[in-house]
C-alpha positions in Angstrom: 13.9 216.4 5.1 16.9 217.4 3.0 16.4 217.8 -0.7 17.4 214.9 -2.8 20.6 215.5 -4.8 19.9 216.2 -8.5 21.6 214.0 -11.0 21.1 215.8 -14.3 21.3 213.9 -17.6 22.4 215.2 -20.9 20.8 212.6 -23.2 18.0 214.0 -25.4 15.3 211.8 -24.0 15.4 213.3 -20.5 14.1 216.8 -20.2 16.8 219.4 -19.5 17.2 220.1 -15.8 15.2 217.1 -14.7 16.3 215.1 -11.7 16.8 211.4 -12.5 16.0 210.5 -8.9 12.6 212.2 -9.3 12.0 210.4 -12.6 12.7 207.1 -10.9 10.4 208.0 -8.0 7.7 208.7 -10.5 8.5 205.3 -12.2 9.3 207.1 -15.4 12.8 205.5 -15.3 13.8 202.1 -14.1 15.2 201.7 -10.6 18.7 201.8 -12.0 17.9 204.9 -14.0 17.8 203.2 -17.4 15.7 204.2 -20.3 13.7 201.2 -21.5 11.3 201.6 -24.5 8.4 202.4 -22.2 10.3 205.1 -20.4 11.6 206.6 -23.6 8.1 206.9 -24.9 6.7 208.5 -21.8 9.6 211.0 -21.5 9.0 212.0 -25.1 5.4 212.7 -24.3 6.4 214.7 -21.2 8.6 217.0 -23.3 5.8 217.4 -25.8 3.3 218.3 -23.1 5.6 220.8 -21.3 6.3 222.4 -24.7 2.6 222.9 -25.4 2.1 224.3 -21.9 5.2 226.5 -22.0 3.6 229.6 -23.6 0.9 229.7 -20.9 3.4 229.1 -18.1 5.7 231.8 -19.5 2.8 234.2 -19.7 1.8 233.4 -16.1 5.4 234.1 -14.9 5.4 237.4 -16.7 2.0 238.5 -15.4 2.4 237.7 -11.7 5.2 237.9 -9.2 3.9 234.7 -7.5 1.9 232.8 -10.2 -0.4 230.0 -9.0 -0.7 226.8 -11.1 -3.5 224.4 -10.1 -3.6 220.8 -11.3 -7.1 219.3 -10.9 -7.8 215.6 -10.5 -4.1 215.2 -10.0 -4.0 211.5 -9.3 -0.4 210.6 -8.6 0.7 214.2 -9.5 3.0 213.3 -12.3 2.2 216.5 -14.1 2.4 218.7 -11.1 5.8 217.3 -10.0 7.2 217.7 -13.5 5.9 221.3 -13.9 7.4 222.3 -10.6 10.7 220.6 -11.4 11.0 222.1 -14.9 9.3 225.6 -14.4 8.5 226.8 -10.9 11.6 225.3 -9.2 14.1 226.9 -11.5 12.2 230.2 -11.5 12.4 230.3 -7.7 8.9 231.7 -7.4 5.3 230.7 -7.9 3.3 227.9 -6.3 1.5 224.7 -7.5 -1.6 223.3 -5.9 -2.6 219.7 -6.8 -6.2 218.8 -6.1 -7.0 215.1 -5.6 -10.0 213.5 -4.1 -8.3 210.3 -3.0 -6.4 210.8 0.3 -3.9 208.0 -0.3 -2.8 209.6 -3.6 -2.7 213.1 -1.9 -0.4 211.7 0.8 1.9 210.2 -1.7 2.2 213.4 -3.7 2.8 215.5 -0.6 5.5 213.1 0.7 7.2 213.2 -2.7 7.2 217.0 -2.8 8.8 217.0 0.7 11.5 214.5 -0.3 12.5 216.5 -3.4 12.4 219.9 -1.7 9.4 221.2 -3.7 8.5 223.6 -0.9 5.9 225.5 -2.9 4.0 222.4 -4.0 0.9 221.7 -1.9 -1.8 219.1 -2.1 -5.5 219.8 -1.5 -7.7 216.7 -0.8 -11.3 216.8 -1.8 -13.7 217.5 -4.7 -12.5 220.2 -7.1 -15.6 222.3 -6.5 -15.1 222.3 -2.7 -11.5 223.5 -2.7 -10.7 227.1 -1.6 -7.6 228.3 -3.5 -5.2 230.7 -1.8 -5.5 233.3 -4.6 -6.7 233.7 -8.1 -5.1 231.0 -10.3 -3.0 231.9 -13.3 -3.0 228.4 -14.9 -5.4 225.5 -14.4 -4.7 222.1 -15.8 -6.4 218.7 -15.7 -4.7 215.7 -17.3 -7.0 212.7 -17.9 -9.5 213.7 -15.2 -12.3 211.1 -15.8 -15.7 211.9 -17.1 -17.1 215.1 -15.6 -14.0 215.9 -13.4 -12.7 217.7 -16.5 -15.9 219.9 -16.4 -15.2 220.7 -12.7 -11.7 221.9 -13.7 -13.1 224.1 -16.5 -15.8 225.5 -14.3 -13.2 226.3 -11.6 -11.1 228.1 -14.3 -14.0 230.1 -15.6 -15.3 231.0 -12.1 -11.9 232.1 -10.9 -11.0 233.9 -14.1 -7.8 231.9 -14.6 -5.6 233.4 -17.3 -5.0 230.0 -18.9 -6.6 226.6 -18.8 -5.4 223.3 -20.3 -7.3 220.0 -20.1 -6.8 216.6 -21.6 -10.2 214.9 -21.2 -10.4 211.2 -20.4 -13.4 208.9 -20.6 -16.7 210.8 -21.0 -19.9 208.9 -21.2 -22.5 211.4 -20.0 -23.5 212.9 -23.3 -23.8 209.5 -25.0 -26.4 208.6 -22.3 -28.2 211.8 -23.1 -28.2 211.0 -26.8 -30.1 207.8 -26.1 -33.3 209.8 -25.4 -32.6 212.6 -27.9 -35.1 212.8 -30.7 -33.9 215.4 -33.2 -36.3 216.6 -35.9 -33.6 216.3 -38.6 -33.2 212.6 -39.6 -29.6 213.2 -40.8 -28.7 214.3 -37.2 -30.5 211.3 -35.7 -28.5 209.0 -38.1 -25.3 210.2 -36.6 -26.0 208.4 -33.3 -28.5 205.6 -34.1 -26.0 203.0 -33.1 -24.4 202.6 -29.7 -20.8 202.8 -30.9 -21.6 206.0 -32.8 -23.3 207.4 -29.7 -20.2 206.9 -27.7 -18.0 208.4 -30.3 -20.3 211.4 -31.1 -21.0 211.9 -27.4 -17.3 212.2 -26.7 -16.8 214.6 -29.5 -19.8 216.7 -28.6 -18.6 216.9 -25.0 -15.4 218.5 -26.0 -17.0 220.8 -28.6 -19.3 222.1 -25.9 -16.4 222.5 -23.5 -14.6 224.6 -26.0 -17.7 226.7 -26.7 -18.3 227.2 -23.0 -14.7 228.6 -22.7 -15.2 230.8 -25.7 -18.5 232.0 -24.3 -16.6 233.3 -21.2 -14.0 235.1 -23.2 -11.3 232.5 -23.7 -9.5 232.0 -27.0 -9.5 228.3 -27.5 -7.1 226.0 -29.3 -7.7 222.3 -29.7 -4.7 220.1 -30.6 -3.3 216.6 -30.1 -1.3 215.4 -27.1 0.3 212.5 -28.8 -0.1 209.2 -27.0 0.1 210.4 -23.4 0.8 207.4 -21.1 -1.4 204.4 -22.2 -4.5 206.3 -23.3 -5.9 206.9 -26.7 -7.5 210.0 -25.3 -5.1 212.6 -26.6 -7.2 215.8 -27.2 -5.7 218.9 -25.6 -8.0 221.9 -25.1 -6.1 225.1 -24.4 -7.8 228.3 -23.4 -6.4 231.8 -22.9 -8.7 234.5 -21.3 -8.8 237.5 -23.6 -12.3 239.0 -23.0 -15.2 238.8 -20.5 -17.6 237.0 -22.9 -18.2 236.2 -26.5 -21.8 236.7 -27.7 -21.3 234.7 -30.9 -19.9 231.7 -29.1 -23.0 231.7 -26.8 -25.3 231.6 -29.9 -23.3 228.7 -31.3 -23.4 226.8 -28.0 -27.2 227.2 -27.8 -27.5 225.9 -31.4 -25.5 222.8 -30.7 -27.3 222.0 -27.5 -30.7 222.5 -29.1 -29.9 220.5 -32.2 -28.7 217.5 -30.3 -31.0 217.8 -27.3 -28.1 217.6 -24.7 -27.1 219.5 -21.6 -23.5 218.4 -20.7 -22.0 218.8 -17.2 -20.0 221.9 -18.0 -23.3 223.8 -18.9 -25.0 222.6 -15.7 -21.9 223.4 -13.5 -21.6 226.9 -14.8 -25.3 227.6 -14.6 -25.3 226.5 -11.0 -22.5 229.1 -10.4 -24.6 231.8 -12.0 -22.3 231.7 -15.1 -24.7 230.1 -17.7 -22.6 230.1 -21.0 -25.8 230.1 -23.0 -27.2 233.3 -21.5 -27.1 236.7 -23.2 -24.5 238.7 -21.2 -25.9 241.3 -18.9 -24.6 244.8 -19.0 -22.1 245.6 -16.2 
């Protein structure tokens, strides 16, 4: 099908170079292309997100003639469609793979990519751990992948030695459940999660702390920042990782200390261990 005609806008709320027809298709603008309050808020967040990802994307474009970006738990593929439109499309090179377990959403994303001429945008349907990528990924993202799907994305990035990884975690209840049976020796630690509300909050925080440490253990330089008010979620923590070494011995020691003190074993630790990449283990000589 022929590519839809672009209708670029010059007002500051629409990202430069963005097709208004694509924004309408994504329901980020109204049908008549107007910017209501909700659309203005979402587009502001899009610009913020792309700005935070831009250094990783620019580095990927400099490193590889055909960089590969992988969006895990893609859902309706908002992020993938926008990254392609704003980065890969204008560059004329590189590919994006969106991984989504729900076939109906995969079909919608693939149909949209065809309508808008995004020829190097493909959709893989299935679990993140079961997908075979065409080559080593340069950038792996996961935006609001629920509960342990974020851990699947991180495990994929580490296992595939992706240059960059960026995740915005969503709901995460697993560690809170583990804390219910944790009996730490230090009463001060136990007091931190004696109540159910505090268990949920501390469990969410610990999950992301362990995720960052697991990345560091495998040689990633980690930055944690805010992704301000993305969509309708209060979950706005952005974890960015850039691979700079093979491993970090000190990070592995810190990770062991956190896990032992709180008596937890989050999904990212189990996932990596199952792949022979236990982030707690002392690194073996090459």
